[in-house]
KEROFI-154238 format. One record per residue (C-alpha): residue in three letters; x, y negated, z. Coordinates in nm, 4 decimals, always signed. Last residue first. Layout:
REM KEROFI-154238
+------+----------+----------+----------+
: code :       xx :       yy :       zz :
+------+----------+----------+----------+
:  ALA :        X :        Y :        Z :
...
+------+----------+----------+----------+
REM end
This chain:
REM KEROFI-154238
+------+----------+----------+----------+
: code :       xx :       yy :       zz :
+------+----------+----------+----------+
:  PHE :  +1.7833 :  -4.2897 :  -8.6857 :
:  LYS :  +2.0894 :  -4.2741 :  -8.8685 :
:  LEU :  +2.1085 :  -4.4548 :  -9.2031 :
:  THR :  +2.3240 :  -4.3614 :  -9.4690 :
:  VAL :  +2.5008 :  -4.5590 :  -9.7524 :
:  GLY :  +2.6125 :  -4.4479 : -10.0469 :
:  ALA :  +2.8942 :  -4.4733 : -10.3342 :
:  TYR :  +2.9526 :  -4.2656 : -10.6725 :
:  ILE :  +3.2903 :  -4.1410 : -10.8474 :
:  THR :  +3.1848 :  -3.8974 : -11.1373 :
:  GLU :  +3.2575 :  -3.5456 : -11.3420 :
:  GLU :  +2.9665 :  -3.3615 : -11.4483 :
:  THR :  +2.9637 :  -3.1029 : -11.6914 :
:  CYS :  +2.6994 :  -2.9429 : -11.8725 :
:  THR :  +2.5772 :  -3.2710 : -12.0622 :
:  HIS :  +2.8593 :  -3.3605 : -12.2863 :
:  ASN :  +2.7049 :  -3.2906 : -12.6009 :
:  ASN :  +2.9286 :  -3.1184 : -12.7215 :
:  GLN :  +2.9243 :  -2.9909 : -13.1007 :
:  GLY :  +2.8562 :  -2.6644 : -13.2444 :
:  THR :  +2.6883 :  -2.8637 : -13.5473 :
:  ALA :  +2.3002 :  -2.7397 : -13.5909 :
:  ALA :  +2.2704 :  -2.5864 : -13.1725 :
:  VAL :  +2.4033 :  -2.8796 : -13.0449 :
:  THR :  +2.6220 :  -2.7944 : -12.7192 :
:  CYS :  +2.4983 :  -2.8261 : -12.3737 :
:  LEU :  +2.1714 :  -2.7968 : -12.4239 :
:  ASN :  +2.0362 :  -2.6657 : -12.7389 :
:  PRO :  +2.3126 :  -2.4019 : -12.7586 :
:  THR :  +2.4906 :  -2.2730 : -12.4603 :
:  ALA :  +2.8774 :  -2.2636 : -12.5792 :
:  ASN :  +3.1020 :  -2.5497 : -12.3842 :
:  HIS :  +2.9307 :  -2.6547 : -12.0791 :
:  ASP :  +2.8059 :  -2.2659 : -12.0339 :
:  PHE :  +2.4991 :  -2.2626 : -11.8547 :
:  GLY :  +2.5267 :  -2.1727 : -11.4787 :
:  LEU :  +2.3272 :  -2.4531 : -11.3358 :
:  ARG :  +2.5416 :  -2.6991 : -11.4363 :
:  ASN :  +2.8599 :  -2.5210 : -11.5735 :
:  GLN :  +3.1170 :  -2.7543 : -11.3916 :
:  TRP :  +3.0178 :  -3.0082 : -11.1463 :
:  TYR :  +3.2111 :  -3.2219 : -10.9939 :
:  ARG :  +3.1421 :  -3.4968 : -10.7599 :
:  TYR :  +3.4007 :  -3.7937 : -10.6089 :
:  ALA :  +3.2584 :  -3.9656 : -10.3216 :
:  VAL :  +3.2699 :  -4.3641 : -10.1656 :
:  TRP :  +3.1164 :  -4.4025 :  -9.8002 :
:  VAL :  +2.8950 :  -4.6801 :  -9.6093 :
:  ASP :  +2.7984 :  -4.5844 :  -9.2773 :
:  VAL :  +2.5089 :  -4.7039 :  -9.0342 :
:  PHE :  +2.3925 :  -4.5121 :  -8.6992 :
:  HIS :  +2.7352 :  -4.3294 :  -8.7441 :
:  SER :  +2.8622 :  -4.4514 :  -8.3937 :
:  TYR :  +2.6283 :  -4.6824 :  -8.2184 :
:  LYS :  +2.7278 :  -4.6247 :  -7.8239 :
:  ASP :  +3.0774 :  -4.5885 :  -7.9643 :
:  GLY :  +3.1081 :  -5.0007 :  -8.0765 :
:  TRP :  +2.9009 :  -5.2507 :  -8.2573 :
:  ALA :  +3.0782 :  -5.3244 :  -8.5599 :
:  ALA :  +3.2938 :  -5.0912 :  -8.6127 :
:  LYS :  +3.1009 :  -4.8436 :  -8.4854 :
:  SER :  +2.8102 :  -4.9512 :  -8.7100 :
:  ALA :  +3.0220 :  -4.9259 :  -8.9994 :
:  ASP :  +3.1119 :  -4.6118 :  -9.0139 :
:  PHE :  +3.3307 :  -4.5773 :  -9.3063 :
:  THR :  +3.3412 :  -4.2108 :  -9.5009 :
:  LEU :  +3.5496 :  -4.0975 :  -9.6952 :
:  ARG :  +3.3869 :  -3.8541 :  -9.9585 :
:  ILE :  +3.5904 :  -3.5710 : -10.0974 :
:  PRO :  +3.5737 :  -3.2452 : -10.3004 :
:  GLU :  +3.2237 :  -3.3196 : -10.4012 :
:  SER :  +3.1570 :  -2.9666 : -10.5676 :
:  ASN :  +2.9179 :  -2.7673 : -10.7903 :
:  PHE :  +3.0766 :  -2.4839 : -10.9558 :
:  GLU :  +2.8686 :  -2.2531 : -11.1805 :
:  THR :  +3.0025 :  -1.8723 : -11.3248 :
:  VAL :  +2.8528 :  -1.8509 : -11.6330 :
:  THR :  +2.5107 :  -1.7430 : -11.7904 :
:  ALA :  +2.4508 :  -1.5476 : -12.0760 :
:  THR :  +2.2543 :  -1.7342 : -12.4049 :
:  SER :  +1.9728 :  -1.9306 : -12.4379 :
:  LEU :  +1.7174 :  -2.0177 : -12.7111 :
:  ARG :  +1.8081 :  -1.7417 : -12.9866 :
:  GLY :  +1.8096 :  -1.8932 : -13.3276 :
:  PRO :  +2.0169 :  -1.5730 : -13.4574 :
:  GLY :  +1.9704 :  -1.2597 : -13.2415 :
:  SER :  +1.9396 :  -1.1839 : -12.8451 :
:  ASN :  +2.2778 :  -1.2457 : -12.6941 :
:  ALA :  +2.1925 :  -1.1949 : -12.3440 :
:  PRO :  +1.8252 :  -1.0925 : -12.3208 :
:  LEU :  +1.6029 :  -1.3565 : -12.1339 :
:  GLY :  +1.5845 :  -1.4647 : -11.8218 :
:  SER :  +1.6149 :  -1.8413 : -11.9168 :
:  ALA :  +2.0153 :  -1.8778 : -11.8894 :
:  ASP :  +2.0300 :  -1.4772 : -11.9429 :
:  GLY :  +2.2239 :  -1.2994 : -11.6372 :
:  LYS :  +2.2832 :  -1.4675 : -11.3256 :
:  PRO :  +2.6585 :  -1.5224 : -11.3148 :
:  GLY :  +2.8184 :  -1.6440 : -11.0172 :
:  TYR :  +2.7451 :  -1.9413 : -10.8284 :
:  TRP :  +3.0369 :  -2.1150 : -10.6330 :
:  ALA :  +3.0498 :  -2.4112 : -10.3939 :
:  ALA :  +3.2456 :  -2.6913 : -10.3004 :
:  ARG :  +3.1599 :  -2.9044 : -10.0175 :
:  GLY :  +3.3231 :  -3.2617 :  -9.8507 :
:  SER :  +3.3815 :  -3.4666 :  -9.5501 :
:  VAL :  +3.6556 :  -3.7368 :  -9.4650 :
:  SER :  +3.6214 :  -3.9211 :  -9.1692 :
:  PHE :  +3.7268 :  -4.3288 :  -9.1046 :
:  TYR :  +3.6378 :  -4.5929 :  -8.8072 :
:  GLN :  +3.9207 :  -4.4954 :  -8.6433 :
:  MET :  +4.1474 :  -4.8273 :  -8.7654 :
:  SER :  +4.1936 :  -5.0036 :  -8.4663 :
:  PRO :  +4.2770 :  -4.7158 :  -8.2658 :
:  PRO :  +4.5829 :  -4.6324 :  -8.5324 :
:  LEU :  +4.4361 :  -4.3376 :  -8.7530 :
:  PHE :  +4.5386 :  -3.9777 :  -8.6105 :
:  GLY :  +4.1602 :  -3.9405 :  -8.5604 :
:  LEU :  +4.0581 :  -3.9455 :  -8.8852 :
:  ASP :  +3.7600 :  -3.7517 :  -8.8435 :
:  MET :  +3.7276 :  -3.4340 :  -8.9917 :
:  TYR :  +3.4192 :  -3.2544 :  -9.1600 :
:  TYR :  +3.3991 :  -2.9479 :  -9.3682 :
:  ASN :  +3.1683 :  -2.7798 :  -9.6289 :
:  ILE :  +3.1949 :  -2.4021 :  -9.8136 :
:  GLU :  +2.9468 :  -2.2455 : -10.0208 :
:  VAL :  +3.0432 :  -1.9005 : -10.1651 :
:  ALA :  +2.8118 :  -1.6987 : -10.3947 :
:  TRP :  +2.7178 :  -1.3900 : -10.5872 :
:  THR :  +2.4206 :  -1.2789 : -10.8234 :
:  PRO :  +2.0901 :  -1.1259 : -10.7946 :
:  ARG :  +1.9098 :  -1.1415 : -11.1556 :
:  SER :  +1.6590 :  -1.4465 : -11.2953 :
:  SER :  +1.3523 :  -1.4923 : -11.3037 :
:  TYR :  +1.1452 :  -1.6830 : -11.5789 :
:  ASN :  +0.8205 :  -1.8772 : -11.6228 :
:  GLY :  +0.8165 :  -2.0787 : -11.9842 :
:  ASP :  +0.4406 :  -1.9189 : -12.0181 :
:  ALA :  +0.5278 :  -1.6354 : -12.2645 :
:  ASN :  +0.8838 :  -1.6504 : -12.2579 :
:  CYS :  +1.0915 :  -1.6459 : -12.5765 :
:  THR :  +1.3356 :  -1.4488 : -12.7882 :
:  VAL :  +1.3010 :  -1.1388 : -12.5624 :
:  GLY :  +1.0344 :  -1.1543 : -12.3375 :
:  PRO :  +0.7462 :  -1.2554 : -12.5449 :
:  VAL :  +0.8664 :  -1.2070 : -12.9013 :
:  GLY :  +0.8945 :  -1.5440 : -13.0742 :
:  PRO :  +0.5601 :  -1.7407 : -13.2538 :
:  GLY :  +0.7170 :  -2.0569 : -13.3687 :
:  PHE :  +0.9655 :  -2.3173 : -13.2000 :
:  LEU :  +0.7202 :  -2.4186 : -12.9072 :
:  GLY :  +0.5188 :  -2.0935 : -12.9338 :
:  CYS :  +0.7140 :  -1.8857 : -12.7047 :
:  GLN :  +0.8238 :  -2.1262 : -12.4220 :
:  THR :  +1.1861 :  -2.1294 : -12.3695 :
:  PHE :  +1.2092 :  -2.5178 : -12.3984 :
:  GLY :  +0.9001 :  -2.5168 : -12.1428 :
:  SER :  +1.1851 :  -2.4088 : -11.9087 :
:  HIS :  +1.0477 :  -2.2161 : -11.5364 :
:  GLY :  +1.2167 :  -2.0680 : -11.2257 :
:  SER :  +1.1174 :  -1.7965 : -11.0288 :
:  PHE :  +1.3788 :  -1.6062 : -10.8350 :
:  GLU :  +1.7151 :  -1.7588 : -10.8850 :
:  TRP :  +1.8529 :  -1.4875 : -10.6121 :
:  PHE :  +2.2065 :  -1.5682 : -10.4285 :
:  ALA :  +2.3771 :  -1.3444 : -10.1995 :
:  LEU :  +2.6092 :  -1.5456 :  -9.9764 :
:  PRO :  +2.9886 :  -1.5923 :  -9.8738 :
:  ALA :  +3.0020 :  -1.8613 :  -9.6358 :
:  VAL :  +3.2907 :  -2.0829 :  -9.5382 :
:  ASN :  +3.2513 :  -2.3674 :  -9.2894 :
:  VAL :  +3.5180 :  -2.5800 :  -9.2022 :
:  TYR :  +3.4943 :  -2.8073 :  -8.8827 :
:  GLY :  +3.6392 :  -3.1455 :  -8.7368 :
:  LYS :  +3.6900 :  -3.2377 :  -8.3534 :
:  TYR :  +4.0194 :  -3.4426 :  -8.4194 :
:  PRO :  +4.1993 :  -3.0810 :  -8.5579 :
:  LEU :  +3.9676 :  -2.8368 :  -8.7425 :
:  ASP :  +3.7793 :  -2.5741 :  -8.5956 :
:  PHE :  +3.6088 :  -2.2923 :  -8.8055 :
:  ALA :  +3.2856 :  -2.1510 :  -8.8788 :
:  PHE :  +3.2469 :  -1.7871 :  -9.0490 :
:  GLN :  +2.9511 :  -1.7831 :  -9.2593 :
:  LEU :  +2.7343 :  -1.5094 :  -9.3433 :
:  GLY :  +2.4579 :  -1.3418 :  -9.6058 :
:  GLY :  +2.1453 :  -1.4691 :  -9.7313 :
:  VAL :  +2.0400 :  -1.7357 : -10.0754 :
:  VAL :  +1.6833 :  -1.7864 : -10.1912 :
:  ALA :  +1.5654 :  -1.9862 : -10.4880 :
:  ARG :  +1.3207 :  -2.1520 : -10.6776 :
:  ARG :  +1.3899 :  -2.3318 : -11.0214 :
:  SER :  +1.2403 :  -2.6369 : -11.1931 :
:  SER :  +1.1888 :  -2.7351 : -11.5822 :
:  ALA :  +0.9366 :  -2.9549 : -11.7119 :
:  THR :  +1.0709 :  -2.9531 : -12.0590 :
:  MET :  +0.9609 :  -3.2705 : -12.1295 :
:  ASN :  +1.0965 :  -3.3996 : -11.8350 :
:  ASN :  +0.9508 :  -3.4602 : -11.4851 :
:  MET :  +1.1962 :  -3.2537 : -11.3071 :
:  THR :  +1.1240 :  -2.9584 : -11.0357 :
:  ASN :  +1.3605 :  -2.8440 : -10.7668 :
:  ALA :  +1.3778 :  -2.5541 : -10.4759 :
:  ASP :  +1.6657 :  -2.4236 : -10.2680 :
:  ALA :  +1.6649 :  -2.1844 :  -9.9870 :
:  GLY :  +1.8343 :  -1.9843 :  -9.7105 :
:  VAL :  +1.9772 :  -1.7838 :  -9.4727 :
:  GLU :  +2.3280 :  -1.7665 :  -9.2751 :
:  PHE :  +2.3974 :  -1.4845 :  -9.0076 :
:  SER :  +2.6297 :  -1.6287 :  -8.8172 :
:  ILE :  +3.0420 :  -1.5374 :  -8.7392 :
:  ASN :  +3.1877 :  -1.8154 :  -8.4376 :
:  ARG :  +3.4702 :  -2.0449 :  -8.3723 :
:  LEU :  +3.7641 :  -1.9364 :  -8.5561 :
:  PRO :  +4.0945 :  -2.1507 :  -8.5237 :
:  GLY :  +4.2305 :  -1.9176 :  -8.2537 :
:  ALA :  +3.9689 :  -1.6089 :  -8.1847 :
:  THR :  +3.5458 :  -1.7191 :  -8.0861 :
:  PHE :  +3.3582 :  -1.4023 :  -8.2858 :
:  ALA :  +3.4216 :  -1.1929 :  -7.8774 :
:  LYS :  +3.2556 :  -1.4908 :  -7.6855 :
:  THR :  +2.9289 :  -1.2745 :  -7.6064 :
:  GLY :  +2.6222 :  -1.3214 :  -7.5572 :
:  PHE :  +2.4813 :  -1.0969 :  -7.8188 :
:  ILE :  +2.2982 :  -1.3172 :  -7.9806 :
:  GLU :  +2.4859 :  -1.6598 :  -7.9262 :
:  ASN :  +2.8306 :  -1.5393 :  -8.0830 :
:  TRP :  +2.6621 :  -1.3688 :  -8.3526 :
:  GLY :  +2.6009 :  -1.7672 :  -8.4351 :
:  PHE :  +2.2619 :  -1.7474 :  -8.6475 :
:  THR :  +2.2443 :  -2.0018 :  -8.8836 :
:  SER :  +1.9680 :  -2.1915 :  -9.0987 :
:  ARG :  +1.9940 :  -2.3289 :  -9.4576 :
:  ILE :  +1.7278 :  -2.5477 :  -9.6568 :
:  ILE :  +1.8058 :  -2.7659 :  -9.9767 :
:  GLY :  +1.5660 :  -2.9815 : -10.1707 :
:  VAL :  +1.5562 :  -3.1192 : -10.4913 :
:  ILE :  +1.3138 :  -3.3963 : -10.6592 :
:  ASP :  +1.4471 :  -3.5040 : -11.0249 :
:  THR :  +1.3234 :  -3.7699 : -11.1639 :
:  GLU :  +1.2989 :  -3.8664 : -11.5483 :
:  GLY :  +1.4118 :  -4.2164 : -11.6886 :
:  ALA :  +1.0804 :  -4.4112 : -11.8348 :
:  CYS :  +1.0064 :  -4.3457 : -12.2124 :
:  ASN :  +1.1016 :  -4.5883 : -12.4703 :
:  GLY :  +0.8803 :  -4.4578 : -12.7525 :
:  ARG :  +0.9627 :  -4.3611 : -13.1347 :
:  GLY :  +0.7586 :  -4.0812 : -13.2779 :
:  GLY :  +0.8348 :  -3.7612 : -13.3329 :
:  THR :  +0.5837 :  -3.6575 : -13.1516 :
:  ILE :  +0.7305 :  -3.5173 : -12.8711 :
:  THR :  +0.8863 :  -3.8772 : -12.8078 :
:  THR :  +1.2192 :  -3.9953 : -12.9222 :
:  GLY :  +1.3684 :  -4.3366 : -12.7836 :
:  PRO :  +1.5948 :  -4.1106 : -12.5443 :
:  LEU :  +1.5543 :  -3.7353 : -12.6224 :
:  VAL :  +1.1945 :  -3.5123 : -12.5823 :
:  CYS :  +0.9895 :  -3.8423 : -12.4691 :
:  PRO :  +0.5932 :  -3.7778 : -12.3246 :
:  VAL :  +0.7710 :  -3.6828 : -12.0483 :
:  ALA :  +1.0515 :  -3.8085 : -11.8486 :
:  PRO :  +1.3372 :  -3.9814 : -12.0548 :
:  ALA :  +1.7502 :  -3.8914 : -11.9998 :
:  ASN :  +1.9433 :  -4.1719 : -12.1423 :
:  HIS :  +1.6555 :  -4.4057 : -12.0024 :
:  ASP :  +1.8170 :  -4.4171 : -11.6475 :
:  ALA :  +1.7516 :  -4.0606 : -11.4023 :
:  LYS :  +1.5934 :  -4.1143 : -11.0284 :
:  GLN :  +1.7214 :  -3.8475 : -10.7938 :
:  MET :  +1.4843 :  -3.7613 : -10.5427 :
:  ALA :  +1.6678 :  -3.5854 : -10.2188 :
:  ILE :  +1.5478 :  -3.3668 : -10.0374 :
:  SER :  +1.7654 :  -3.2255 :  -9.7228 :
:  PHE :  +1.7439 :  -2.9709 :  -9.4732 :
:  PHE :  +2.0086 :  -2.7838 :  -9.2124 :
:  ASN :  +1.8961 :  -2.5654 :  -8.9200 :
:  THR :  +2.1651 :  -2.4599 :  -8.6335 :
:  GLY :  +2.2026 :  -2.1803 :  -8.3874 :
:  TYR :  +2.0915 :  -1.9220 :  -8.1268 :
:  ALA :  +2.0476 :  -2.1574 :  -7.8733 :
:  TRP :  +1.9051 :  -2.4644 :  -8.0922 :
:  ALA :  +2.1479 :  -2.7167 :  -8.3141 :
:  ASP :  +1.9709 :  -2.9789 :  -8.5790 :
:  PHE :  +2.0494 :  -3.1092 :  -8.8870 :
:  HIS :  +1.7813 :  -3.3059 :  -9.1492 :
:  THR :  +1.8601 :  -3.5046 :  -9.4410 :
:  PHE :  +1.6575 :  -3.7473 :  -9.6296 :
:  ALA :  +1.7739 :  -3.8466 :  -9.9656 :
:  TYR :  +1.7695 :  -4.1292 : -10.2450 :
:  VAL :  +2.0021 :  -4.1093 : -10.5328 :
:  GLN :  +1.9917 :  -4.3612 : -10.8279 :
:  LYS :  +2.0766 :  -4.2283 : -11.1103 :
:  ALA :  +2.2998 :  -4.3037 : -11.4122 :
:  THR :  +2.2916 :  -4.0641 : -11.7071 :
:  SER :  +2.6452 :  -4.0254 : -11.9472 :
:  GLY :  +2.5516 :  -3.7268 : -12.1617 :
:  ASN :  +2.6417 :  -4.0204 : -12.4810 :
:  LEU :  +2.7527 :  -3.8374 : -12.8535 :
:  SER :  +2.9645 :  -3.9703 : -13.0850 :
:  GLY :  +2.8142 :  -4.1028 : -13.4134 :
:  ASP :  +2.9568 :  -4.4368 : -13.4345 :
:  PRO :  +2.6399 :  -4.5899 : -13.3528 :
:  ASN :  +2.5994 :  -4.3789 : -13.0394 :
:  VAL :  +2.3690 :  -4.0884 : -12.9938 :
:  SER :  +2.1733 :  -4.0131 : -12.6999 :
:  TYR :  +2.2216 :  -3.7241 : -12.4972 :
:  TYR :  +1.9780 :  -3.4899 : -12.2645 :
:  GLY :  +2.0396 :  -3.1304 : -12.2351 :
:  THR :  +2.1583 :  -3.0979 : -11.8825 :
:  VAL :  +2.0716 :  -3.3972 : -11.7170 :
:  LYS :  +2.4376 :  -3.6107 : -11.6150 :
:  GLY :  +2.5630 :  -3.8492 : -11.3716 :
:  ASP :  +2.8070 :  -4.1011 : -11.4367 :
:  PRO :  +2.7001 :  -4.3855 : -11.2819 :
:  MET :  +2.5763 :  -4.2528 : -10.9772 :
:  TRP :  +2.4454 :  -4.5026 : -10.6831 :
:  ALA :  +2.3208 :  -4.3987 : -10.3379 :
:  PHE :  +2.0935 :  -4.4614 : -10.0900 :
:  THR :  +2.0713 :  -4.2049 :  -9.7750 :
:  VAL :  +1.8431 :  -4.1200 :  -9.4769 :
:  ARG :  +1.8977 :  -3.9485 :  -9.1500 :
:  ASN :  +1.8158 :  -3.7273 :  -8.8943 :
:  ASP :  +2.0113 :  -3.5483 :  -8.6521 :
:  ASN :  +1.8643 :  -3.3267 :  -8.3857 :
:  VAL :  +2.1565 :  -3.1484 :  -8.1425 :
:  PHE :  +2.0934 :  -2.9732 :  -7.8450 :
:  PHE :  +1.7459 :  -2.8857 :  -7.9392 :
:  PHE :  +1.5357 :  -2.6861 :  -7.7258 :
:  PRO :  +1.5815 :  -2.9424 :  -7.4586 :
:  ILE :  +1.7490 :  -2.7781 :  -7.0908 :
:  ALA :  +1.4666 :  -2.8555 :  -6.8477 :
:  PRO :  +1.6134 :  -3.1434 :  -6.5924 :
:  VAL :  +1.6476 :  -2.9564 :  -6.2223 :
:  PRO :  +1.4198 :  -3.1345 :  -6.0000 :
:  LYS :  +1.5191 :  -3.4182 :  -5.8033 :
:  VAL :  +1.5567 :  -3.2835 :  -5.4387 :
:  GLU :  +1.4131 :  -3.5561 :  -5.2220 :
:  LYS :  +1.5910 :  -3.5811 :  -4.8358 :
:  VAL :  +1.4054 :  -3.5334 :  -4.5837 :
:  LYS :  +1.3964 :  -3.7796 :  -4.3279 :
:  VAL :  +1.3685 :  -3.6495 :  -3.9876 :
:  PRO :  +1.0672 :  -3.7704 :  -3.7747 :
:  PRO :  +1.1552 :  -4.0048 :  -3.4841 :
:  ASP :  +1.2150 :  -3.8186 :  -3.1359 :
:  ALA :  +0.9889 :  -3.8952 :  -2.8737 :
:  GLN :  +0.7308 :  -3.7368 :  -3.0118 :
:  ASP :  +0.8518 :  -3.4065 :  -3.1445 :
:  ALA :  +1.0674 :  -3.4685 :  -2.8254 :
:  ALA :  +0.7441 :  -3.4199 :  -2.6258 :
:  VAL :  +0.6142 :  -3.1482 :  -2.7901 :
:  ALA :  +0.9000 :  -2.9408 :  -2.7760 :
:  GLN :  +0.9857 :  -3.0051 :  -2.4253 :
:  GLY :  +0.5931 :  -2.9290 :  -2.3369 :
:  VAL :  +0.6323 :  -2.5998 :  -2.5587 :
:  ALA :  +0.9248 :  -2.4874 :  -2.3401 :
:  VAL :  +0.7772 :  -2.6106 :  -2.0153 :
:  PHE :  +0.4665 :  -2.4212 :  -2.1158 :
:  SER :  +0.6841 :  -2.1191 :  -2.2137 :
:  ILE :  +0.8968 :  -2.1264 :  -1.9329 :
:  THR :  +0.5838 :  -2.1536 :  -1.6917 :
:  ALA :  +0.4166 :  -1.8722 :  -1.8260 :
:  ALA :  +0.7298 :  -1.6218 :  -1.8380 :
:  VAL :  +0.7725 :  -1.7884 :  -1.4400 :
:  GLY :  +0.3989 :  -1.7169 :  -1.3449 :
:  LEU :  +0.4392 :  -1.3668 :  -1.5576 :
:  VAL :  +0.7418 :  -1.2975 :  -1.3258 :
:  ARG :  +0.5703 :  -1.4075 :  -0.9843 :
:  LYS :  +0.2056 :  -1.2574 :  -1.0549 :
:  THR :  +0.4067 :  -0.9234 :  -1.1142 :
:  LEU :  +0.6518 :  -0.9501 :  -0.8429 :
:  SER :  +0.2902 :  -1.0409 :  -0.6012 :
:  GLY :  +0.1489 :  -0.7075 :  -0.7617 :
:  PHE :  +0.4641 :  -0.5260 :  -0.6899 :
:  VAL :  +0.5092 :  -0.5805 :  -0.3357 :
:  ASN :  +0.1479 :  -0.5794 :  -0.2676 :
:  ASP :  +0.1646 :  -0.2108 :  -0.4422 :
:  LEU :  +0.4314 :  -0.0920 :  -0.2575 :
:  LYS :  +0.2798 :  -0.2548 :  +0.0577 :
:  MET :  +0.0040 :  -0.0356 :  -0.0014 :
+------+----------+----------+----------+
REM end
C-alpha cells in the first residue's frame, strides 16, 4: 500500500515535471516568437529557362551584281558579237539559328535582271514570242535554300567527335528551290542529305565541309516542251508538259568565316567569308536521253562549280557605335564565280550555252563578277 502511494506520487511528479517542461518550452518558444523580429527570408530568384534557340540571327541584304548571267539569254552587239552580261539587283533574307541538337539556315533571295534577260513575253531582248518587237522588263528569279544539321556530339551526349581542329560531325539535310518568270518558266526543286565536318579556324572562325547526295527531283523548262519545235517524241526528244526529273548525284559544299583578328585593334572591323560547291553530273539537262540525235534540245550535264571564294566585310555598326552593335550593319564586296551554270556545259550545250546554228558561245553559262552589298541585322 505504501509502495502504491509512493509509485503514484512519483508518477504524478514525473508527469508534472514533464508537463512543466513542455509548458515552459512551448511558452519560451511562443515568447521568443513574439519577442524576436521575424527572420527575413532571402528571395531566391528562379533559374532562367534555357532558350530553345541559343542563336537566332535574321538579316536582310541588298546587293548589286554588274556582270551576272541568265543561262541562254543574250543580245547581239552591233559588231555581231554576243553580249551575255546581265546586271542584277539582289534582295535577300537570311535566317540562322542554333539549338540543343544542331543548326538551321534558311535563305530566300529575289534576283531582278536587267533587260538583257527579259521576262515574258520576250524570248530574247527586244523580241517577243511572236517574233515582234517589244522591250520587256527584266526577269525575276526567286531562289530558296534551307540547310539543317544534327550534331553527333549532341545526339550521343559525348565529345568523341571533337579532336584537334575538328569541332563536330553532323548529319545534314536540306532543299533548294527556284522559279523564274522568263519565257521558259524554268524552275527546279532539289533535296540534299549527307554529313558535315565542322572545323575551327583562328580568331573564332570556322570552316564546314559537307559531302552530300543531291537530287533534283523536279524541274520545269518550257524550252523542252513538246510542240515548241514540232511534235517530238515525249520522253525522248521533248517533255510532254515541260516537267522533268534528273538523276541523283553527288555534291560537296564548303563555307567558312573568320574575323581578321590579326589586324591592329583600331582596324578590327573586317572579316572574310566564302563558300564553294560542286554538283556532279545529273544525266541529261532536261531529263531526256543524252545525245538523242540531230536537233536535240539538250545534252548531257557536267560537273557544276558555284562559288563565292571570298567576301570582305566591313562591320560599319561596330566601327560607329562599338562592340554592342557588331554586325548590325555590314558593308561588303565579293568575288563570284559560277562555272557550268545548273550543270550545262559552258562550251557545248546547244541553244543554252551556245548558238545552235553556229556553235558560237553566248557567254551565259559562266558567271564571273565582282559585286557589292549591304546587310542589316535585326
